[in-house]
NUVO-735071 format. One line per field, with one value per residue (C-alpha): x, y, z; residue in one letter. Coordinates in nm, 3 decimals. Each point is the difference from the previous one (the first is absolute). Layout:
! residues N
xx c(X | ...);
yy c(Y | ...);
zz c(Z | ...);
marfi c(A | ...);
This chain:
! residues 256
xx c(0.000 | 0.122 | 0.123 | -0.285 | -0.310 | -0.288 | -0.239 | -0.253 | -0.293 | 0.115 | 0.348 | 0.131 | -0.019 | 0.069 | 0.120 | -0.044 | 0.095 | -0.200 | 0.223 | -0.044 | 0.255 | -0.005 | 0.298 | 0.217 | -0.105 | 0.084 | 0.347 | 0.062 | -0.099 | 0.194 | 0.314 | -0.043 | -0.165 | 0.060 | -0.368 | -0.144 | -0.354 | -0.295 | -0.331 | -0.314 | -0.123 | -0.375 | -0.136 | -0.214 | 0.319 | 0.041 | 0.376 | 0.067 | 0.315 | 0.231 | 0.360 | 0.197 | 0.345 | 0.117 | -0.360 | -0.128 | -0.266 | 0.094 | -0.223 | -0.246 | -0.021 | -0.273 | -0.031 | -0.175 | -0.355 | -0.029 | 0.193 | -0.154 | 0.132 | 0.318 | 0.325 | 0.058 | 0.081 | -0.299 | 0.010 | -0.272 | -0.097 | -0.141 | -0.360 | -0.256 | -0.285 | 0.060 | -0.364 | -0.007 | 0.335 | -0.148 | -0.275 | 0.258 | 0.193 | -0.306 | -0.084 | 0.358 | -0.008 | 0.175 | -0.110 | -0.069 | 0.167 | -0.056 | -0.184 | -0.040 | 0.023 | 0.068 | 0.318 | -0.070 | 0.082 | 0.300 | -0.187 | -0.180 | 0.152 | -0.084 | 0.184 | -0.047 | 0.128 | 0.059 | -0.121 | 0.346 | 0.014 | 0.213 | -0.128 | 0.014 | -0.150 | -0.145 | 0.009 | -0.235 | 0.195 | -0.141 | 0.242 | 0.253 | 0.123 | 0.267 | 0.373 | 0.181 | 0.298 | 0.076 | 0.318 | 0.219 | 0.199 | -0.246 | -0.301 | -0.231 | 0.138 | -0.178 | -0.305 | -0.003 | -0.257 | 0.116 | -0.270 | -0.054 | -0.234 | 0.138 | -0.275 | -0.282 | 0.175 | 0.064 | -0.368 | -0.115 | 0.225 | -0.076 | -0.373 | 0.036 | 0.278 | 0.052 | 0.349 | 0.163 | 0.210 | 0.177 | -0.182 | 0.232 | -0.059 | -0.129 | 0.339 | 0.235 | 0.280 | -0.076 | -0.275 | 0.010 | -0.341 | -0.064 | -0.261 | -0.039 | 0.331 | 0.185 | 0.147 | -0.162 | 0.088 | 0.087 | -0.122 | 0.189 | -0.093 | 0.033 | 0.222 | 0.150 | 0.188 | -0.330 | -0.137 | -0.361 | -0.089 | 0.103 | -0.302 | 0.013 | 0.097 | 0.111 | 0.360 | 0.100 | 0.345 | 0.173 | 0.301 | 0.326 | 0.329 | 0.205 | -0.167 | 0.277 | 0.013 | -0.378 | 0.013 | 0.276 | -0.221 | -0.301 | 0.093 | 0.156 | -0.331 | -0.202 | -0.102 | 0.081 | 0.158 | -0.244 | 0.197 | 0.364 | 0.107 | 0.046 | 0.067 | -0.264 | -0.021 | -0.157 | 0.249 | 0.051 | -0.290 | -0.090 | -0.319 | -0.040 | -0.239 | -0.048 | -0.004 | -0.369 | 0.038 | -0.127 | 0.193 | 0.124 | 0.287 | 0.274 | 0.179 | 0.300 | -0.057 | 0.287 | -0.098 | 0.006);
yy c(0.000 | 0.354 | 0.228 | 0.244 | -0.200 | -0.059 | -0.241 | -0.218 | -0.142 | -0.318 | 0.138 | 0.053 | 0.378 | 0.103 | -0.115 | 0.148 | -0.088 | 0.018 | 0.099 | 0.039 | 0.283 | 0.233 | 0.211 | -0.306 | -0.146 | 0.325 | 0.005 | -0.367 | 0.019 | 0.324 | -0.174 | -0.330 | 0.105 | 0.374 | 0.087 | 0.335 | 0.008 | 0.238 | -0.039 | 0.054 | 0.335 | -0.078 | -0.093 | -0.273 | -0.175 | -0.132 | 0.051 | -0.168 | 0.122 | -0.054 | -0.112 | 0.152 | -0.007 | 0.327 | 0.118 | -0.317 | -0.185 | -0.364 | -0.136 | 0.093 | -0.024 | 0.018 | -0.033 | -0.314 | 0.076 | -0.261 | -0.281 | -0.261 | 0.163 | -0.175 | 0.188 | -0.103 | 0.102 | -0.033 | -0.045 | 0.168 | -0.110 | 0.250 | -0.068 | 0.179 | -0.058 | -0.090 | -0.100 | -0.241 | -0.142 | -0.066 | -0.202 | -0.206 | -0.059 | -0.150 | -0.209 | -0.134 | -0.107 | 0.298 | 0.222 | 0.373 | 0.139 | 0.373 | 0.217 | 0.073 | 0.359 | 0.342 | 0.170 | 0.371 | 0.091 | -0.232 | -0.313 | -0.305 | -0.291 | -0.336 | -0.276 | -0.369 | -0.332 | -0.264 | -0.357 | -0.096 | 0.289 | 0.257 | 0.356 | 0.241 | 0.339 | 0.151 | 0.359 | 0.165 | 0.314 | 0.347 | 0.286 | -0.247 | -0.230 | -0.196 | 0.034 | 0.262 | -0.224 | -0.372 | -0.206 | 0.291 | 0.005 | 0.064 | -0.094 | -0.299 | -0.272 | -0.332 | -0.148 | -0.366 | -0.232 | -0.273 | -0.265 | -0.362 | -0.074 | 0.115 | -0.160 | 0.165 | 0.338 | -0.029 | -0.071 | 0.288 | 0.270 | -0.112 | 0.049 | 0.331 | 0.180 | -0.208 | -0.102 | -0.286 | -0.270 | -0.298 | -0.332 | -0.154 | 0.280 | -0.242 | -0.170 | 0.281 | 0.129 | 0.350 | 0.152 | 0.322 | 0.162 | 0.136 | 0.242 | 0.018 | -0.185 | 0.252 | -0.103 | 0.197 | -0.194 | -0.332 | -0.286 | -0.259 | -0.299 | 0.029 | -0.291 | -0.120 | 0.328 | 0.167 | -0.076 | -0.113 | 0.325 | 0.209 | 0.052 | 0.029 | 0.355 | 0.245 | 0.124 | 0.341 | 0.048 | 0.336 | 0.062 | 0.120 | 0.101 | -0.194 | -0.287 | -0.054 | 0.369 | 0.008 | -0.314 | 0.150 | 0.301 | -0.205 | -0.101 | 0.339 | 0.156 | -0.227 | -0.269 | -0.369 | -0.210 | -0.289 | -0.166 | 0.103 | 0.121 | -0.273 | -0.021 | -0.121 | 0.005 | 0.346 | 0.160 | 0.020 | 0.024 | -0.010 | -0.006 | 0.272 | 0.090 | 0.365 | 0.106 | -0.088 | -0.341 | 0.071 | -0.229 | 0.089 | -0.088 | 0.200 | -0.101 | 0.127 | -0.121 | -0.072 | 0.307 | 0.229);
zz c(0.000 | -0.066 | 0.275 | -0.064 | 0.081 | -0.240 | 0.167 | -0.179 | 0.200 | 0.173 | 0.075 | 0.354 | 0.023 | 0.359 | 0.341 | 0.345 | 0.355 | 0.322 | 0.292 | 0.375 | 0.028 | -0.301 | 0.110 | 0.055 | -0.338 | -0.181 | 0.154 | -0.081 | -0.366 | -0.046 | 0.126 | -0.185 | -0.327 | -0.014 | 0.013 | 0.095 | 0.139 | -0.028 | 0.182 | -0.208 | 0.138 | -0.010 | 0.347 | -0.155 | -0.117 | 0.355 | 0.012 | -0.337 | -0.171 | -0.296 | -0.011 | -0.285 | -0.160 | -0.158 | -0.004 | -0.170 | 0.202 | 0.060 | 0.282 | 0.274 | 0.378 | 0.260 | 0.378 | 0.121 | 0.110 | 0.275 | 0.169 | -0.231 | -0.319 | -0.114 | -0.056 | -0.359 | -0.356 | -0.237 | -0.378 | -0.210 | -0.351 | -0.248 | -0.105 | -0.215 | 0.247 | 0.365 | 0.059 | -0.295 | 0.111 | 0.345 | -0.166 | -0.190 | 0.322 | 0.168 | -0.306 | -0.007 | 0.366 | 0.157 | 0.288 | -0.010 | 0.313 | -0.054 | -0.252 | -0.277 | 0.120 | -0.149 | 0.129 | -0.043 | -0.362 | -0.010 | -0.111 | 0.135 | 0.191 | 0.150 | 0.184 | -0.072 | 0.128 | -0.265 | 0.071 | 0.130 | 0.248 | -0.185 | 0.044 | -0.294 | -0.073 | -0.314 | -0.111 | -0.248 | -0.094 | 0.034 | 0.055 | 0.141 | -0.276 | 0.187 | 0.052 | -0.208 | -0.070 | -0.007 | -0.015 | 0.111 | 0.328 | 0.281 | -0.211 | -0.019 | -0.224 | 0.075 | 0.177 | 0.102 | 0.153 | 0.237 | 0.042 | 0.100 | -0.293 | -0.335 | -0.205 | 0.194 | -0.012 | -0.374 | -0.067 | 0.221 | -0.144 | -0.355 | 0.063 | 0.184 | -0.190 | -0.313 | 0.108 | -0.186 | 0.167 | -0.161 | -0.023 | 0.259 | 0.253 | 0.265 | 0.032 | -0.108 | 0.221 | -0.123 | -0.213 | -0.199 | -0.037 | -0.348 | -0.129 | -0.374 | -0.031 | 0.221 | 0.338 | 0.284 | 0.319 | 0.155 | 0.218 | 0.202 | 0.220 | 0.377 | 0.092 | 0.328 | 0.046 | 0.089 | 0.349 | 0.007 | 0.177 | -0.304 | -0.229 | -0.379 | -0.089 | -0.265 | 0.024 | -0.136 | -0.158 | -0.028 | -0.223 | 0.155 | -0.152 | 0.257 | 0.186 | 0.254 | 0.091 | 0.052 | 0.216 | 0.213 | 0.068 | 0.111 | 0.354 | 0.077 | -0.102 | 0.233 | -0.249 | -0.033 | -0.274 | -0.049 | -0.280 | -0.057 | -0.341 | -0.257 | -0.371 | -0.245 | -0.378 | -0.003 | 0.241 | 0.377 | 0.245 | 0.369 | 0.207 | 0.260 | 0.282 | 0.096 | 0.369 | 0.031 | -0.163 | -0.353 | -0.235 | -0.347 | -0.233 | -0.165 | -0.317 | -0.189 | -0.352 | -0.233 | -0.200 | 0.309);
marfi c(M | P | E | T | A | V | Y | A | P | G | T | P | I | W | V | D | V | A | V | A | D | V | A | K | A | K | A | F | Y | K | T | V | L | G | W | D | A | A | D | V | P | A | P | E | A | G | G | Y | G | M | F | N | V | N | G | K | V | V | A | G | Y | M | P | V | Q | N | E | Q | Q | P | V | V | W | T | T | Y | V | S | V | E | D | A | A | K | T | A | D | R | V | K | E | A | G | G | T | V | M | M | G | P | M | Q | V | M | E | A | G | S | M | A | L | F | A | D | P | T | G | G | V | V | G | V | W | Q | P | G | Q | H | T | G | A | D | I | Y | N | A | P | G | A | L | T | W | N | E | L | A | T | R | D | L | A | K | A | A | T | F | Y | A | K | V | F | G | W | E | A | P | A | D | A | A | T | A | Q | Y | V | E | W | K | L | G | G | R | T | I | G | G | M | M | P | M | G | E | M | Y | P | A | S | V | P | P | H | W | L | T | Y | F | A | V | G | D | C | D | R | A | V | A | A | V | E | A | A | G | G | K | V | V | M | P | A | K | D | I | E | Q | G | R | F | A | V | I | A | D | P | G | G | A | T | F | A | I | I | Q | T | K | Q | A);
């Protein structure tokens, strides 16, 4: 995908994080990813804000509203109609957790759980059309579902978003989601490395120019290295938790 984002319906378009301590989260992400932060000034925004790199919006943040709300990164998929998507979710065996709801003039959103337990959001763009950049250092670069039932997930996301998965998806070690023949995300099985207490989930990846340097900054900034940096075909990546426990990944691609 190009650095300047042009999102077709069915493409992951946005990510945001719910945090218990907004000030601490702002400081952490500034240190690790170089993000600046700006709260949305409207009172009805409820403390929602935007992270940006050099003035380009890359992700959102919000304070948790109650003790039951998880501290987590959420992936949002672009859709033409959030209400119709909610109907497809229910028909495909998923659960509507929140919405659909209008978010001021920004757009409409909803949160769903797929039949395997993975939670994903959808965004029907209004004034907010998603991240300004993609695949650049500090910007969103990949979204990946970890699940214990690849076949069920593949069927669900095909019905809801039109995503294509290979015929052997049920037994694959890794699946690349495609939309109109273009790769838009990934899926992997949750093997023995995942404790039974860890539910299926979407993992957000951000690009960095130097993976090892970013990892070194994590613990000093109050975060935790969940999976140390390792080399893969695409580059070098690590899994991180911010000071509140929200987990995400960073990756230095071979092109970075």
